C-alpha positions as CSV (number, residue, x, y, z in Angstrom):
1,M,-28.1,-0.4,-16.2
2,S,-29.3,2.0,-19.1
3,Q,-29.4,0.2,-22.6
4,N,-27.5,3.3,-24.0
5,P,-24.9,4.3,-21.5
6,K,-23.4,7.9,-21.8
7,W,-19.9,6.6,-20.3
8,K,-17.8,3.7,-20.6
9,I,-15.8,2.5,-17.7
10,L,-13.3,-0.2,-18.3
11,V,-12.4,-2.2,-15.0
12,T,-8.8,-4.2,-15.1
13,D,-9.2,-6.1,-12.2
14,T,-10.7,-6.2,-8.3
15,A,-10.0,-8.2,-5.3
16,W,-13.7,-8.9,-4.5
17,P,-16.2,-10.9,-6.2
18,S,-18.9,-7.8,-6.8
19,V,-18.8,-4.7,-8.4
20,E,-22.2,-3.7,-7.7
21,P,-21.4,-1.1,-5.4
22,E,-19.3,1.0,-8.1
23,A,-21.8,-0.1,-10.6
24,N,-24.4,1.8,-8.7
25,V,-22.4,4.6,-8.4
26,L,-21.7,5.2,-11.8
27,A,-25.3,4.4,-13.1
28,R,-26.1,7.8,-11.7
29,I,-24.4,9.3,-14.2
30,N,-25.5,6.9,-16.8
31,G,-22.2,4.7,-16.8
32,E,-21.4,1.2,-17.9
33,L,-18.6,-0.9,-16.6
34,T,-16.8,-3.4,-18.7
35,L,-14.7,-5.8,-16.7
36,A,-11.3,-7.3,-18.5
37,K,-11.3,-11.1,-17.9
38,T,-7.1,-11.0,-17.5
39,G,-6.2,-7.5,-17.3
40,A,-3.3,-8.5,-19.5
41,E,-1.8,-5.6,-21.4
42,D,-3.2,-7.4,-24.9
43,E,-6.6,-7.3,-23.5
44,L,-6.7,-4.0,-22.4
45,L,-5.4,-2.5,-25.6
46,S,-8.4,-4.1,-27.1
47,L,-10.7,-2.6,-24.4
48,V,-9.5,0.8,-24.0
49,P,-10.2,2.4,-27.1
50,T,-13.9,2.9,-26.4
51,A,-13.4,3.5,-22.5
52,D,-13.8,7.0,-21.0
53,A,-12.4,6.0,-17.7
54,I,-10.6,3.1,-16.3
55,L,-10.7,1.7,-12.5
56,T,-7.6,-0.4,-11.6
57,C,-6.6,-2.4,-8.4
58,W,-3.3,-4.1,-9.1
59,K,-3.1,-4.5,-12.8
60,Q,-0.5,-2.5,-14.7
61,V,-1.6,0.4,-16.6
62,P,1.1,1.0,-18.7
63,A,1.5,3.9,-21.4
64,S,0.9,1.7,-24.4
65,V,-2.5,1.1,-22.6
66,I,-3.0,5.0,-21.8
67,R,-2.2,6.1,-25.4
68,A,-4.5,3.7,-26.6
69,G,-7.6,5.2,-24.7
70,R,-8.1,8.1,-27.0
71,K,-11.4,8.8,-25.2
72,L,-10.1,8.5,-21.7
73,K,-10.6,11.1,-19.3
74,V,-9.8,9.4,-15.8
75,I,-7.7,6.5,-14.5
76,G,-9.1,5.9,-10.8
77,R,-7.1,3.5,-8.9
78,Y,-8.8,1.4,-6.1
79,G,-6.2,2.2,-3.3
80,I,-3.6,4.5,-2.2
81,G,-0.4,3.7,-4.4
82,V,-0.2,4.3,-8.0
83,D,2.6,2.7,-9.0
84,N,1.0,0.5,-11.0
85,I,-0.2,3.3,-13.4
86,A,2.0,5.1,-15.9
87,V,1.1,8.5,-14.2
88,D,3.8,10.6,-16.1
89,E,2.1,9.1,-19.5
90,A,-1.5,9.9,-18.1
91,T,0.0,13.7,-17.2
92,Q,1.3,13.8,-20.9
93,C,-2.1,12.9,-22.4
94,G,-4.1,15.1,-19.9
95,I,-5.7,12.6,-18.5
96,L,-6.5,12.6,-14.8
97,V,-5.4,9.9,-12.3
98,T,-7.4,9.7,-8.7
99,N,-7.0,7.4,-5.9
100,V,-8.3,6.6,-2.9
101,P,-5.8,7.7,0.1
102,A,-7.7,7.4,3.4
103,Y,-10.0,4.3,3.1
104,C,-8.1,1.6,5.2
105,L,-6.2,3.7,7.9
106,D,-7.7,1.7,10.7
107,E,-7.1,-1.8,8.9
108,V,-3.2,-1.0,7.6
109,S,-2.5,0.2,11.1
110,D,-4.1,-2.4,12.7
111,H,-2.3,-4.9,11.0
112,A,1.0,-3.3,11.4
113,M,0.4,-3.2,15.1
114,A,-0.7,-7.2,15.1
115,L,2.7,-7.8,13.3
116,I,4.4,-6.0,15.6
117,L,2.7,-7.9,18.5
118,A,3.3,-10.9,16.7
119,C,7.2,-10.2,16.6
120,A,7.3,-9.3,19.9
121,R,5.7,-12.2,21.5
122,K,6.8,-14.9,19.0
123,I,3.4,-15.8,18.3
124,C,3.9,-17.5,15.1
125,Q,7.0,-19.4,16.3
126,Y,5.2,-20.7,19.2
127,N,2.4,-21.7,17.7
128,S,4.2,-23.6,15.1
129,G,6.1,-25.3,17.7
130,V,3.1,-26.5,19.7
131,H,1.4,-28.1,16.4
132,A,4.9,-29.9,16.1
133,G,4.5,-31.0,19.6
134,D,7.3,-28.8,20.7
135,W,5.7,-27.2,24.2
136,E,9.3,-25.5,25.3
137,I,9.1,-21.9,26.2
138,S,13.1,-21.8,25.4
139,S,12.2,-22.6,21.8
140,G,11.3,-18.9,21.2
141,K,14.0,-17.1,23.5
142,P,14.7,-14.1,23.8
143,V,11.3,-12.5,24.2
144,F,11.4,-8.9,25.2
145,R,8.7,-6.6,27.1
146,L,7.2,-4.4,24.6
147,R,6.8,-1.5,27.1
148,G,9.5,1.2,26.6
149,Q,10.8,-0.4,23.2
150,T,11.2,2.3,20.2
151,L,8.9,2.1,17.1
152,G,10.5,3.8,13.9
153,I,8.1,4.8,11.6
154,I,9.3,5.4,8.0
155,G,6.5,7.5,6.0
156,F,4.4,9.9,8.6
157,G,1.2,10.2,6.2
158,K,-2.2,9.3,7.5
159,I,-1.4,5.6,8.2
160,G,1.6,6.1,10.2
161,Q,0.0,8.8,11.8
162,A,-2.9,6.1,12.8
163,L,-0.4,3.6,13.9
164,A,1.5,6.0,16.2
165,P,-1.1,6.3,19.2
166,K,-1.4,2.6,18.9
167,A,2.0,1.5,19.5
168,Q,2.2,4.7,22.3
169,A,-0.6,2.8,23.9
170,F,1.4,-0.2,24.5
171,G,4.0,2.1,26.3
172,M,6.1,2.4,22.9
173,H,8.4,5.2,22.0
174,V,7.9,6.6,18.5
175,L,10.5,7.8,16.2
176,V,9.2,8.8,12.6
177,Y,11.1,9.8,9.2
178,D,9.6,11.6,7.0
179,P,11.2,14.5,4.6
180,Y,7.9,15.9,4.2
181,I,6.6,16.8,7.5
182,D,8.4,19.1,10.2
183,V,9.6,18.7,13.8
184,E,6.2,20.2,15.0
185,M,3.9,17.9,13.2
186,A,5.9,15.0,14.6
187,E,5.7,16.4,18.2
188,K,1.9,17.0,17.7
189,H,1.4,13.2,17.5
190,L,3.9,12.7,20.5
191,A,6.6,11.5,18.3
192,K,9.9,12.5,17.6
193,K,11.6,13.3,14.1
194,A,14.8,11.6,13.1
195,E,17.1,10.9,10.3
196,L,16.4,7.4,8.4
197,D,19.9,6.2,9.9
198,M,19.2,7.4,13.1
199,L,15.8,5.7,13.2
200,L,17.2,2.7,11.7
201,M,19.8,2.6,14.4
202,E,17.8,2.9,17.4
203,A,14.1,1.7,16.7
204,D,13.8,-1.9,18.2
205,Y,10.8,-2.2,15.3
206,V,10.9,-0.4,12.3
207,S,7.4,0.0,10.6
208,I,7.2,1.1,6.6
209,H,4.6,3.3,5.4
210,T,5.8,5.4,2.6
211,P,4.3,5.4,-1.1
212,L,6.7,3.7,-3.5
213,T,8.4,6.1,-5.7
214,Q,11.8,6.5,-7.7
215,T,12.9,7.9,-4.6
216,T,12.0,5.1,-2.1
217,R,12.3,2.1,-4.6
218,G,15.1,0.0,-2.4
219,L,15.1,2.5,0.1
220,I,16.0,-0.1,2.8
221,D,19.0,-1.7,1.0
222,A,21.9,-3.7,2.3
223,R,24.0,-1.0,4.2
224,R,20.7,0.1,6.1
225,L,19.8,-3.2,7.2
226,R,23.1,-3.6,8.5
227,L,22.6,-0.2,10.6
228,M,19.4,-2.0,12.5
229,K,20.0,-3.6,16.0
230,S,20.5,-7.5,15.9
231,T,17.6,-7.5,18.3
232,A,15.1,-5.3,15.6
233,F,12.4,-6.3,13.6
234,I,11.4,-4.9,10.3
235,I,7.6,-4.9,9.3
236,N,6.3,-4.0,5.7
237,T,2.6,-3.0,4.8
238,A,3.4,-0.5,2.1
239,R,5.1,-2.1,-1.0
240,G,7.6,-4.9,-1.5
241,A,10.0,-2.9,-3.4
242,I,11.1,-0.6,-0.9
243,V,13.1,-3.1,0.5
244,D,15.9,-4.6,-1.2
245,Q,14.6,-8.4,-0.8
246,A,17.9,-10.1,-1.8
247,A,19.5,-8.1,1.2
248,L,16.7,-8.7,3.4
249,V,17.0,-12.4,2.9
250,K,20.6,-11.9,3.7
251,S,20.0,-10.0,6.6
252,L,17.6,-12.6,8.0
253,K,20.1,-15.6,7.5
254,E,23.0,-14.0,8.7
255,R,21.0,-12.4,11.8
256,W,21.8,-8.9,11.3
257,I,18.3,-8.3,12.5
258,A,15.9,-10.6,14.4
259,G,13.2,-10.9,12.0
260,A,10.7,-9.4,9.7
261,A,6.9,-9.5,9.0
262,L,5.8,-8.5,5.5
263,D,2.3,-8.0,3.7
264,V,4.1,-7.1,0.5
265,L,6.9,-8.6,-1.6
266,D,8.6,-8.0,-4.7
267,P,7.3,-9.3,-7.1
268,E,3.6,-9.6,-5.3
269,R,3.4,-13.4,-5.2
270,I,6.8,-15.1,-4.8
271,P,6.9,-18.6,-5.9
272,P,7.2,-21.8,-3.6
273,G,10.4,-22.4,-2.0
274,H,11.4,-18.8,-2.1
275,P,14.0,-18.3,0.7
276,L,11.9,-15.9,2.9
277,L,8.9,-18.9,2.9
278,G,11.4,-21.1,4.6
279,L,12.9,-18.7,7.3
280,P,11.6,-19.2,10.8
281,N,12.1,-15.4,11.6
282,V,9.8,-14.0,8.8
283,I,5.8,-13.5,8.7
284,V,4.2,-13.4,5.6
285,T,0.7,-12.2,4.9
286,P,-1.0,-12.2,1.5
287,H,-0.9,-8.3,1.1
288,M,-4.6,-7.9,2.9
289,A,-3.4,-5.4,5.7
290,F,-6.0,-3.3,3.7
291,Y,-8.9,-5.7,3.8
292,S,-12.0,-5.7,6.1
293,E,-15.7,-5.8,4.9
294,E,-15.9,-2.0,5.4
295,S,-13.1,-0.9,3.9
296,V,-13.5,-2.5,0.8
297,R,-17.0,-1.7,0.5
298,D,-15.4,2.0,1.4
299,L,-13.1,1.5,-1.4
300,E,-15.3,0.7,-4.6
301,I,-17.5,3.4,-3.7
302,Q,-15.1,5.9,-3.2
303,A,-12.8,5.0,-6.1
304,A,-16.0,5.0,-8.4
305,E,-17.4,8.4,-6.7
306,N,-13.8,9.9,-8.0
307,V,-14.2,8.6,-11.4
308,G,-17.8,9.6,-11.8
309,Q,-17.4,12.8,-10.6
310,V,-15.0,13.6,-13.6
311,L,-17.1,12.1,-16.0
312,S,-19.9,14.5,-15.1
313,G,-17.7,17.5,-15.0
314,R,-16.9,17.9,-11.2
315,R,-13.6,18.2,-9.7
316,P,-13.0,14.9,-7.9
317,A,-12.0,14.6,-4.2
318,F,-8.5,13.5,-4.9
319,I,-6.2,14.1,-7.5
320,V,-2.9,12.4,-8.1
321,N,-1.6,15.0,-11.1
322,P,-3.7,18.0,-10.0
323,E,-1.0,20.0,-12.8
324,V,-3.4,18.5,-15.6
325,L,-6.2,20.6,-14.4
326,K,-4.2,23.7,-15.9
327,L,-5.2,22.5,-19.7
328,S,-7.9,23.8,-21.5
329,R,-10.1,20.4,-21.7
330,W,-10.7,20.7,-17.9
331,A,-11.2,24.5,-17.7
332,N,-14.8,23.8,-17.0
333,L,-14.5,21.5,-14.5
334,R,-16.6,22.8,-11.4
């Protein structure tokens, strides 16, 4: 690393032990990483005044931190969703926000399919039973054949589109809800477009792949959970807050639905003793659907490349708030 770096990049947090890949990328433009110890707001406020850029994984980048970053040009997200970044504030301050929307398509769609299969075949329930000495098949009944059942996909972006053919390979019919696609787009993927309530009523499995926004927060509430079949399962590998968690607990306890498989929760880490953790019809994984050794390396490199491109005067591949480009400070971005 250069003794006199031209650019300083503040890293709020990571989910991996080494930042060598992004350090190597940013060294090409004479950039230097500063790693926050806790990523707490007070620490970020003390570090951000000298930063030209931020790279963030899961820590919050609130408006206060953005306003304190008087030199900030870009905030790069390690990942797809940007709900942990005050994007509106960044836009008002003329700061570009970037993300990596296509780095873990295989991993998340594989994980969603694995959760569907685990629910369908009662894998976790039977495994726990055998470990406890219960070898009776009846303990997991009923189990239904997957072929011929219907998967409802909420949010038909890149990950939803990657999941559809995997489910179809098992003989499943696919319904999709996404207000931003048309009928032809769904049909291109051998799926059928449906309104959300109709999808919930018809699907045997519902898999969520929409981003968390003000519109989608609490999208799956008590009313919509009651629309689902009593034999249906809900799978969430997107964001926990898309589902009303209290309503979900009630629906599972009272058997409005058959079960849930969740890689994301609200809050991200629920405490021991939380009702969801004691229910036999719930599978929980620790927000790791994105993970493989390959996807993490891709993520580190692509997130760093986005930031490096902005700092070196080039337009990054993925911009969350492109309206910022209208400002005069970005007139020479090539």
